[in-house]
C-alpha positions as CSV (number, residue, x, y, z in Angstrom):
1,M,170.1,72.2,35.1
2,L,171.0,75.4,36.3
3,S,171.4,73.6,39.9
4,T,173.6,71.1,38.5
5,L,175.9,73.8,36.6
6,K,176.0,76.1,39.7
7,S,177.1,72.9,41.5
8,A,179.7,72.2,38.9
9,V,181.2,75.4,39.1
10,K,181.7,75.0,42.7
11,A,183.9,72.0,42.5
12,E,187.3,72.4,41.5
13,D,187.8,69.5,39.4
14,T,184.9,69.5,37.6
15,R,185.3,73.5,37.0
16,K,188.9,72.9,35.8
17,K,187.2,70.4,33.1
18,I,184.6,73.1,32.0
19,L,187.1,75.6,31.9
20,F,189.5,73.4,29.6
21,T,186.7,72.6,27.5
22,L,185.7,76.4,26.8
23,M,189.3,76.9,26.1
24,M,189.4,74.1,23.3
25,F,186.3,75.7,21.7
26,L,188.1,79.3,22.2
27,V,190.9,77.6,19.9
28,F,188.7,76.1,17.5
29,R,186.8,79.4,17.0
30,I,190.5,81.0,16.6
31,G,191.2,78.1,13.9
32,T,187.6,79.3,12.0
33,H,189.1,82.8,11.2
34,I,192.8,81.8,10.1
35,P,192.3,81.8,6.2
36,V,194.2,79.1,4.2
37,P,196.7,80.5,1.8
38,N,195.9,81.1,-2.1
39,I,192.2,81.5,-1.5
40,N,189.9,84.2,-2.8
41,T,187.6,83.8,0.4
42,D,184.8,86.2,-1.2
43,I,184.2,83.7,-3.9
44,I,184.1,80.8,-1.5
45,A,181.1,82.6,0.3
46,E,179.4,83.4,-2.7
47,L,179.5,79.6,-3.7
48,A,178.3,78.8,-0.1
49,D,175.6,81.4,-0.6
50,Q,174.5,79.8,-3.8
51,A,174.8,75.9,-3.0
52,K,172.6,74.7,-0.3
53,L,174.7,71.9,0.6
54,L,177.5,74.0,0.7
55,G,175.5,76.2,3.2
56,F,174.9,73.5,5.2
57,F,178.6,72.4,5.4
58,D,179.3,75.8,6.7
59,M,176.9,75.7,9.0
60,I,178.4,72.7,10.9
61,S,181.9,74.0,10.5
62,G,180.6,77.0,12.3
63,G,181.6,79.3,9.8
64,A,184.6,78.1,8.7
65,F,183.8,77.0,5.5
66,K,182.5,80.6,4.1
67,N,185.8,81.8,5.4
68,F,187.9,78.9,4.1
69,S,189.9,78.4,7.4
70,I,192.2,76.0,8.2
71,F,189.1,74.2,9.8
72,A,186.9,74.6,6.8
73,M,186.4,70.9,6.2
74,S,185.5,70.5,10.1
75,I,185.4,67.0,11.5
76,T,183.5,65.1,9.0
77,P,186.3,63.3,7.5
78,Y,186.9,61.7,11.1
79,I,183.2,61.1,11.2
80,N,183.2,59.1,7.9
81,A,186.4,57.1,9.0
82,S,184.5,56.2,11.8
83,I,181.8,54.6,9.7
84,I,184.0,53.0,7.5
85,M,185.5,51.1,10.6
86,Q,182.3,50.4,12.0
87,L,181.2,48.8,9.1
88,L,184.9,46.8,8.8
89,T,184.4,45.9,12.3
90,V,181.2,44.0,11.4
91,I,182.4,42.5,8.1
92,V,185.8,41.5,9.2
93,P,185.9,39.0,11.9
94,K,189.6,39.9,12.9
95,L,188.7,43.7,13.4
96,E,185.4,42.4,15.2
97,Q,187.8,40.5,17.6
98,L,190.2,43.4,17.8
99,A,187.5,45.9,18.7
100,K,186.3,43.3,21.7
101,E,189.9,43.0,23.0
102,D,191.7,46.7,21.9
103,R,189.6,49.6,21.7
104,K,192.7,51.9,21.3
105,K,193.9,49.8,18.3
106,I,190.7,50.5,16.3
107,A,190.9,54.2,17.6
108,E,194.4,54.7,16.1
109,Y,193.3,53.2,12.8
110,T,190.5,55.3,12.7
111,R,192.7,58.2,13.0
112,Y,195.4,57.1,10.3
113,L,191.9,56.5,7.9
114,T,190.7,60.0,9.1
115,V,194.2,61.5,7.8
116,V,193.7,59.8,4.5
117,L,190.2,60.8,4.2
118,A,190.8,64.4,5.1
119,F,193.8,64.6,2.5
120,V,191.5,63.0,-0.5
121,Q,188.7,65.2,0.7
122,A,191.1,68.3,0.7
123,V,192.4,67.5,-2.8
124,G,188.9,67.5,-4.0
125,V,188.0,70.6,-2.5
126,S,191.0,72.5,-4.0
127,F,190.5,71.3,-7.6
128,G,186.5,72.2,-6.9
129,F,187.3,75.7,-6.3
130,K,190.0,76.3,-9.0
131,S,188.2,79.6,-9.7
132,A,188.7,80.9,-6.3
133,L,192.3,80.0,-6.5
134,V,195.0,82.7,-6.3
135,D,197.6,80.5,-7.8
136,S,196.4,77.5,-9.3
137,S,199.8,75.7,-9.7
138,F,200.6,72.2,-8.4
139,G,202.4,73.4,-5.1
140,S,199.7,75.9,-4.6
141,I,197.3,73.1,-4.7
142,A,199.5,70.8,-2.6
143,L,199.7,73.6,-0.1
144,I,196.3,73.9,0.3
145,A,195.2,70.1,0.4
146,L,198.0,69.8,3.2
147,T,196.9,72.5,5.3
148,L,193.2,71.8,5.2
149,T,194.3,68.3,5.9
150,A,196.1,69.3,9.0
151,G,193.6,71.4,10.3
152,T,191.2,68.3,10.5
153,A,193.9,66.4,12.1
154,C,194.0,69.2,14.5
155,L,190.2,69.3,15.3
156,M,190.3,65.6,15.6
157,W,193.0,66.1,18.6
158,I,190.9,68.8,19.8
159,G,188.1,66.6,20.1
160,E,190.3,63.6,21.8
161,L,191.4,66.1,24.1
162,I,188.1,67.3,25.2
163,T,187.1,63.8,25.6
164,E,190.0,62.9,27.9
165,K,190.4,66.2,30.2
166,G,187.0,68.0,29.5
167,I,183.5,67.4,29.7
168,G,181.3,65.5,27.3
169,N,182.1,63.9,23.9
170,G,184.9,66.1,21.9
171,I,184.0,65.3,18.7
172,S,180.0,65.8,19.1
173,L,181.1,69.1,21.2
174,I,183.1,70.8,18.0
175,I,180.1,70.1,16.0
176,F,177.8,71.5,18.6
177,A,180.2,74.7,18.9
178,G,180.0,75.6,15.3
179,I,176.3,74.9,15.1
180,V,175.9,77.4,18.3
181,S,178.1,79.9,17.0
182,R,175.8,80.6,14.0
183,I,173.1,81.8,16.5
184,P,173.6,85.5,16.5
185,S,173.6,85.7,12.8
186,G,170.6,83.8,12.6
187,L,168.7,86.0,14.6
188,F,169.8,88.9,12.9
189,Y,168.4,87.4,9.9
190,L,165.3,86.8,11.6
191,Y,165.0,90.5,12.6
192,N,165.9,91.6,8.8
193,Y,163.2,89.4,7.6
194,I,160.5,90.6,10.1
195,T,161.5,94.4,9.2
196,E,161.4,93.7,5.8
197,N,158.1,91.6,5.6
198,G,156.1,93.7,8.6
199,A,153.3,91.9,10.1
200,I,153.1,89.0,8.0
201,G,156.6,88.4,8.6
202,F,156.0,88.6,12.4
203,L,153.5,86.2,12.0
204,I,155.6,83.7,10.4
205,V,158.2,83.8,12.4
206,L,156.2,83.6,15.8
207,L,154.7,80.0,14.0
208,F,158.4,79.3,13.3
209,A,159.4,80.0,17.1
210,V,156.1,78.0,18.2
211,I,157.3,74.9,15.8
212,A,160.7,75.0,17.2
213,Y,159.8,75.2,20.7
214,A,157.3,72.0,20.2
215,A,160.2,69.9,18.2
216,I,162.8,70.8,21.0
217,V,160.3,69.7,23.5
218,A,159.7,66.6,21.5
219,V,163.2,65.8,20.9
220,V,164.0,65.8,24.5
221,A,161.0,63.7,25.3
222,I,162.1,61.4,22.6
223,H,166.1,61.4,23.8
224,E,164.6,60.8,27.3
225,G,162.0,58.0,26.6
226,Q,162.6,54.5,27.2
227,R,160.9,51.1,27.4
228,R,161.7,48.9,30.6
229,I,161.5,45.6,30.6
230,P,161.4,44.1,34.0
231,V,164.0,41.4,35.0
232,Q,163.4,39.3,38.2
233,Y,166.4,37.6,39.9
234,A,166.2,34.5,42.0
235,K,167.2,34.0,45.5
236,R,170.5,32.4,46.0
237,V,172.2,31.2,48.9
238,V,175.8,31.5,49.3
239,G,177.2,30.3,52.9
240,R,175.3,32.0,54.8
241,K,174.3,35.3,53.0
242,V,171.3,35.2,50.3
243,Y,172.0,36.9,47.2
244,G,169.4,38.1,44.7
245,G,165.7,38.3,44.9
246,Q,165.1,41.7,43.8
247,S,163.3,42.8,40.7
248,T,165.1,45.4,38.3
249,H,164.8,46.3,34.8
250,I,166.6,46.7,31.4
251,P,165.9,50.4,29.8
252,I,166.0,50.4,26.2
253,K,165.8,54.2,25.0
254,V,163.6,55.0,22.4
255,N,166.2,57.0,20.5
256,S,169.5,54.7,21.8
257,A,171.4,56.0,18.9
258,G,171.5,59.8,19.8
259,V,172.5,61.9,16.7
260,I,175.0,59.7,15.3
261,P,172.7,58.2,12.6
262,V,171.9,61.7,11.5
263,I,175.7,62.9,11.5
264,F,176.3,59.6,9.5
265,A,173.6,60.2,6.9
266,M,174.8,63.8,6.7
267,S,178.4,62.6,5.8
268,I,177.6,59.9,3.5
269,L,175.6,62.9,1.5
270,M,178.5,65.3,1.4
271,F,180.2,62.3,-0.2
272,P,179.1,62.5,-3.8
273,G,179.7,66.4,-3.7
274,T,183.4,65.7,-2.5
275,I,183.9,63.2,-5.8
276,A,181.9,65.7,-8.1
277,S,184.5,68.6,-7.0
278,F,187.3,66.6,-8.9
279,F,185.3,67.6,-12.0
280,P,184.2,71.2,-11.8
281,N,182.4,72.9,-14.4
282,S,181.6,69.2,-16.0
283,G,177.9,67.9,-16.7
284,F,178.8,65.2,-13.7
285,A,179.2,68.0,-11.3
286,N,176.2,69.7,-12.6
287,T,174.2,66.4,-12.1
288,I,175.3,65.7,-8.7
289,A,174.4,69.6,-7.5
290,S,171.1,68.9,-8.6
291,I,170.5,65.3,-7.3
292,F,171.9,66.1,-4.3
293,D,169.7,69.7,-3.7
294,A,169.2,70.1,0.0
295,S,165.7,71.4,-0.9
296,G,164.9,68.7,-3.3
297,I,162.6,65.7,-2.4
298,F,165.3,63.0,-3.7
299,Y,167.5,64.5,-1.4
300,N,165.1,64.4,1.6
301,I,164.0,60.9,0.9
302,L,167.3,59.7,1.0
303,Y,168.4,61.5,4.0
304,A,165.5,60.2,6.0
305,L,166.1,56.3,4.6
306,L,169.6,56.8,5.6
307,I,168.7,58.2,8.7
308,I,166.3,54.8,9.5
309,F,169.4,52.7,8.4
310,F,172.0,54.0,10.2
311,T,169.8,54.3,13.6
312,Y,169.4,50.4,13.0
313,F,172.6,50.0,12.4
314,Y,174.3,51.7,15.3
315,S,171.5,50.6,17.8
316,A,172.4,46.6,16.4
317,I,176.0,47.5,17.4
318,T,176.1,49.1,20.2
319,F,173.2,46.8,21.7
320,N,173.4,42.8,21.7
321,P,170.3,41.1,22.7
322,V,171.8,37.4,22.8
323,D,174.6,39.3,25.1
324,V,172.0,40.9,27.4
325,A,170.1,37.5,27.4
326,E,173.2,35.5,28.4
327,N,174.1,37.9,31.0
328,I,170.4,37.5,32.7
329,K,170.7,33.8,32.4
330,K,174.1,33.6,34.1
331,N,173.2,36.1,36.9
332,G,170.2,33.9,37.9
333,G,167.4,36.1,36.4
334,F,164.5,36.0,34.0
335,I,161.9,38.1,32.4
336,P,158.6,37.4,33.8
337,G,156.9,34.6,31.5
338,L,159.9,33.8,29.5
339,R,162.3,31.2,29.8
340,P,166.0,32.2,30.1
341,G,168.1,31.9,26.8
342,R,167.1,32.2,23.4
343,P,163.4,33.2,24.0
344,T,164.6,36.1,25.9
345,A,166.9,37.0,23.2
346,D,164.3,36.9,21.1
347,Y,161.9,39.1,23.4
348,I,164.3,41.9,23.7
349,S,165.2,41.8,19.9
350,K,161.3,42.0,19.1
351,V,161.1,45.4,21.6
352,M,164.0,46.7,20.2
353,G,163.0,46.7,16.8
354,R,159.7,48.3,17.5
355,I,161.5,50.8,19.7
356,T,164.2,51.7,17.1
357,L,161.6,52.0,14.4
358,F,159.4,54.6,16.2
359,G,162.6,56.4,17.1
360,A,164.3,56.2,13.8
361,I,160.9,57.5,12.1
362,F,161.1,60.4,14.5
363,L,164.6,61.4,14.0
364,A,163.8,61.4,9.9
365,A,160.8,63.8,10.4
366,I,162.7,66.5,12.6
367,A,165.5,66.1,10.2
368,V,163.4,66.8,6.9
369,L,161.1,69.3,8.7
370,P,162.8,72.5,7.9
371,A,162.7,71.8,4.2
372,I,159.2,71.7,4.1
373,I,159.0,74.5,6.1
374,M,161.3,76.5,4.0
375,G,159.2,75.3,0.9
376,L,155.9,76.3,2.3
377,S,156.9,79.9,4.1
378,G,160.1,80.9,1.9
379,L,161.9,81.4,5.0
380,E,165.6,80.7,5.1
381,L,166.3,78.7,8.2
382,Y,169.6,79.0,9.8
383,F,169.1,76.0,11.9
384,G,167.5,72.7,10.1
385,G,166.4,69.8,11.8
386,T,169.7,68.4,11.8
387,A,171.4,71.0,13.6
388,L,168.3,70.8,16.3
389,L,169.0,67.2,16.9
390,I,172.6,67.6,17.2
391,V,172.4,70.8,19.6
392,V,169.5,69.4,21.7
393,G,171.2,65.6,21.8
394,V,174.5,66.9,22.9
395,A,173.7,69.2,25.4
396,L,171.4,66.5,27.0
397,D,174.3,63.8,26.8
398,T,177.2,66.4,28.5
399,M,174.5,67.5,31.1
400,K,174.2,63.9,32.0
401,Q,178.2,63.3,31.9
402,L,178.3,66.4,33.9
403,E,175.8,65.3,36.8
404,A,177.8,62.0,36.6
405,S,181.3,63.7,37.3
406,L,179.1,65.3,40.5
407,L,177.8,62.1,41.6
408,M,181.2,60.4,41.5
409,R,182.8,63.1,43.2
410,S,180.1,62.9,45.6
411,Y,180.5,59.3,46.4
412,E,184.2,60.0,46.7
413,G,183.8,62.2,49.3
414,F,181.4,60.2,51.2
415,M,184.2,57.3,51.2
416,K,186.9,59.6,52.6
C-alpha cells in the first residue's frame, strides 16, 4: 500500500489527481463550518447529542449537522435518488432500456431527483427544528431550505468532479472524508473515558481495540474474498491461427455489492425521521423517534434485514448470470461438467446466491456489532460498524483504482 502511494506521488498525472481530490476534501471541510443563516447551532448540537439517529447523521456528514452548515444534509438525498432510480430501472421497462443505452441520461435524471428530494428533506428539517430558528417566518424557512438544498447539490457536484478528475468514487469519498474527520474527537473521547474510569476503562478500551482490529481484518478478508468458477475455452482454427484452448475463471466476490447495501439501508432508516420532522412535538414524531432508536432491538433487526435485502438486490442488478452464461457460450467456453446455456446460468446463479448470503449476513453482523458493544459496555462509540465498513471498503476500492491507474500508465509508457 505504501509503495503504491509512493509510486503514485512520483507519477505526475496521478499526483495531480490525488492533489485535486485532496483540494475537494478541503472545500468539503470548509463547507462543514459555514453555518446556515437564522439558526441557533447550540440547540441543534444538543438535539444531536440526545438523539442517536441525529448523532449518526452528524457522523456521516463530518460534523456538518451539529454545526448546521450548508452541508448539513450531506449526500444522503443523492443516495436516496440513486436507490429510487435503480428500483425504477428494474420496474419500468423503458428506463431499463435507457439504462443500457444511455447511462448519462439516467445520471441526469438522478441529479434532478436529488435536488427534489433534497428540497423536501430540507423543508422537513426546517420545520422539525423550528425551536432552533431565530426567525420562524416563511421567508426564513424558505431561505434555510434553499441553502441546504444548494449545499447538497454542491456536494453532488464535488463528488462527480472527484470521480471525473480525481481518484476513486467521489460520492463514497465524501462520506469517507466525513467519517475520518471524526477520528481526533473519537480518540479524545477514549482518552477521557480511560481517565475517568481508570484501569477498568483502560481494559474496556483495550478490548474494544482488539475487537475493532479483528473486525477490520475480517472486513478486508471478506471484501477481497472471491469464489472462482473455472471456465474452459475450446480451440478454434481461424485461417492459419489457433485461438482459445486456455483455462480461466469467473471471479465471484463474497461481497460484490461493497458498502452500497449499508449506505442504502442507512438512508432508508433515516427517511421516517425526515417525515416525522414535518410534525415536530407530535405523538407521531415521538413514536417514530422511539421505534427508530439506533440502540433499540427493532431498529437493529430492521437494519440487518435491509442490509441483507439490498445486498441481494444490488448484486442482482450488477451481475446477471444469464448474460455471463451467454457470453461464455458465444466465445466457445464452458464450465467443466456443465452444458452451455441455461444449465451454466443456473449453476452460476446458485453459486452467486450462496456467496451473497454469506456476504450479506457478514455485513449485517458488522453493522449491528457496535450496538451490542455499547449495550454491554456502556462505551459510546464514535465509529460504528457502518462507518467501519464504509471506511475500509472505500479505502480498498480507492487503492485498487489507484493501482489500476498506475498499471495503465505503465502500459502506456511501454507502448511508447
